[in-house]
C-alpha positions, 0 to 999 in steps of 0.5 A: 500499499502506498502513501501516495494513493488516493480515495477515488469515489467514482459516483460523486468525488464531491461527496468524497471530498466532503468526507476527506475535508470535513473538519472532524470525522468520527469512524466506527470500527470493529475493533477486532477486525484486520479489514477495518483497521486496512480502511482506517490507514487508507482513510488516514492517508487520504485525509492527511494528504487532503489536509496539507493541500489546504494547509492545515494540521490533521490529528488522530483521536484514538478511543483506544488509548486513555487521557492519562496516557498522553505523555507516552503518545507524545513520545512516541510521535517525537520518536523517542519511543519505540513500537513496543514501549508505546505497547508497554507504556499505554498498557494496552494489554490491560486496558484495551486488549484488541489485536495490538498488531492490527494497530500498529500500522495506524500508529506508524503510519501517523508517526511517519506523517507527522500526525498529531496522537490524541488520547480519547478515552476515559481512564479504566478506573472510572469506567469500571466505577461508574458501572456499579456506583453511578455518576455520582461516584465522579469526583469534582475533578473528575466531572470538569474533565470528562464533562465540561458541559454538564448542562448539555449533557443532561439535555442530549438525553432529551433530544428527540429518538434518544430514548429509542436510541438508548434501548436500540443501540445502548442498552442492547448491549448490556446483556453481552457485557455481562455475559462475556464478562466485559464489566463487573458483575455489580454493575446495573443497567442504569450504571452501564448506560451512564458510563456509556454516554460518559465515554462519549461525552468525554471523547466528544470534549477532547475531540474539540479541545485538542484538535484546535483549527486543525482537522481530526479524525477520531477512531472510535467503536461502531456503536459509538458512531451509529444513529447520530447520538453517540458522538457525532452530535456531542462533538458538534455541540462542543465544537461550537463551544470551542468557537468552531460553530461551522466545523463540519463533521462527518461520520464513517461506519466500517463494513457494517452488516444488517444485524449492525444497523437493526435490520430485519433483513439478511442483505439490507442495512438499515439506514435510519432509527426508525421510519418517521420523518427527521429520525436520525440517519446510521452514519454519512459514510459506509466503507466495506473493504477490497476483496483482499480481505473479503469477497466483495469486488471492490471498495464500496461507499455509501453516502447515507446523509442525502437519501435513505434508498438501499442503493449503494454507490460504488467507488474505489480505493485506488 
């Protein structure tokens, strides 16, 4: 894969440019998917090139790294830490656990291209405590750091369709987390919900606070992207608070399956949270991988912002 390769959307190049030149791109991955991480690498390269044309820096926001380890990311980006030291210095095996070797090319390319690395995630100690003890367990410093806009944080839960989003996206994974012991057995449904929206709020606030006037690509789990109520709307709010009222935020889902999108069909995605007018859409774009990693013939793009029809707009990553 050559760094010089460009992203081309054959159906409509202007839509592709609206993604590559957005102020923030929130990209939703499957953490254990090697093909998703390859697509992230390609997308980052294309965004670096687009930002360079416009004379702007690009940052890479990472759910995979907790805020406490920002100095480790800075040292790695500066070339004073090795790949192994980055792995150990972020306590990857304890705090993220998903395959390091699949993420490593993204880190290496970011350092090579001068992309700033930003730790987005809330510290594990907080994320383990809140599902059991609730948001009331946060001390004053934690509240100020993770939720600098408490009024907006509360108002977000009263937005239209947020209740449906909570039921269909957030709480749908509660049972899985308990079944596979991904959190404390004492966690309550209310605590799980609180921890989830806290993480979304914290990632959004961190991204807006660190991007400056440059652009940022955020790599987060797919559920944090779907149907607008995860990071997307929160990031728009925090960008406006930071004085970037005209900031363009785009969302991307990598390789979503019908099951990922609440669809009852085995072959079609559900592009909206419900049939009513004005319901949140799945994402602005979806990207599927090449035949090198799947049986699909080429990379597939769909722009979902303008239409909820099922037809896919085909394109290629050259």
